[in-house]
C-alpha positions in Angstrom: -63.7 246.2 98.6 -64.4 242.7 97.5 -62.1 239.7 97.4 -60.2 238.9 94.3 -61.6 235.7 92.8 -59.3 232.8 92.1 -60.6 232.7 88.5 -59.5 236.3 88.0 -56.0 235.5 89.2 -55.8 232.4 87.1 -57.0 234.3 84.0 -54.4 237.1 84.6 -51.7 234.5 85.1 -52.5 232.8 81.8 -52.8 236.1 80.0 -49.5 237.3 81.4 -47.7 234.1 80.5 -49.1 234.3 77.0 -48.0 237.9 76.5 -44.5 237.1 78.0 -44.1 234.1 75.7 -45.1 236.1 72.6 -42.8 239.0 73.5 -39.9 236.6 74.2 -40.5 234.9 70.8 -40.6 238.2 69.1 -37.3 239.2 70.6 -35.7 235.9 69.5 -37.1 236.1 66.0 -35.8 239.7 65.6 -32.3 238.6 66.7 -32.2 240.2 70.1 -31.1 238.7 73.4 -33.4 236.8 75.6 -34.7 238.4 78.8 -33.4 236.3 81.6 -34.5 237.2 85.1 -31.9 237.2 87.9 -31.6 234.1 90.1 -32.6 236.1 93.1 -36.1 236.9 91.7 -37.8 233.8 93.1 -36.3 234.3 96.6 -37.2 238.0 96.6 -40.8 237.2 95.7 -41.0 234.6 98.4 -39.7 237.0 101.0 -42.2 239.7 99.9 -45.0 237.1 100.2 -43.9 236.0 103.7 -43.6 239.6 104.9 -47.1 240.4 103.5 -48.6 237.4 105.3 -46.9 238.5 108.5 -48.3 242.0 108.2 -51.8 240.8 107.4 -52.1 238.2 110.1 -53.1 240.6 113.0 -55.7 242.2 110.8 -57.2 238.8 109.9 -57.3 237.8 113.5 -59.0 241.0 114.5 -61.7 240.7 111.7 -62.4 237.1 112.9 -62.9 238.5 116.5 -60.0 236.5 118.0 -58.3 239.6 119.4 -59.8 242.4 121.4 -59.6 245.9 120.2 -60.0 247.7 116.9 -57.9 247.5 113.8 -55.9 250.6 112.9 -57.5 251.7 109.6 -54.3 253.2 108.3 -52.4 250.0 108.8 -55.1 247.9 107.3 -55.2 250.2 104.2 -51.4 249.9 103.8 -51.5 246.1 104.0 -54.4 245.9 101.5 -52.5 248.3 99.1 -49.3 246.2 99.4 -51.3 243.0 98.8 -53.0 244.4 95.7 -49.8 245.8 94.3 
């Protein structure tokens, strides 16, 4: 598995923002209501990011050789899948 490049993330961010903007404009033009995310969305995403970093920290330490012992492959797989999701 390779690292996700920052240019890929930026391109996906721009593409997602453009699709969202066009979809929102299409809804407004057709006379439908705007899609307004709940106020708790930002806090929820922040909490998910913090939890993900906390889960990934021991794996990162182990791959850098700072802690003795092996990484549990199942835990590492779960963290990677959560991060990619």
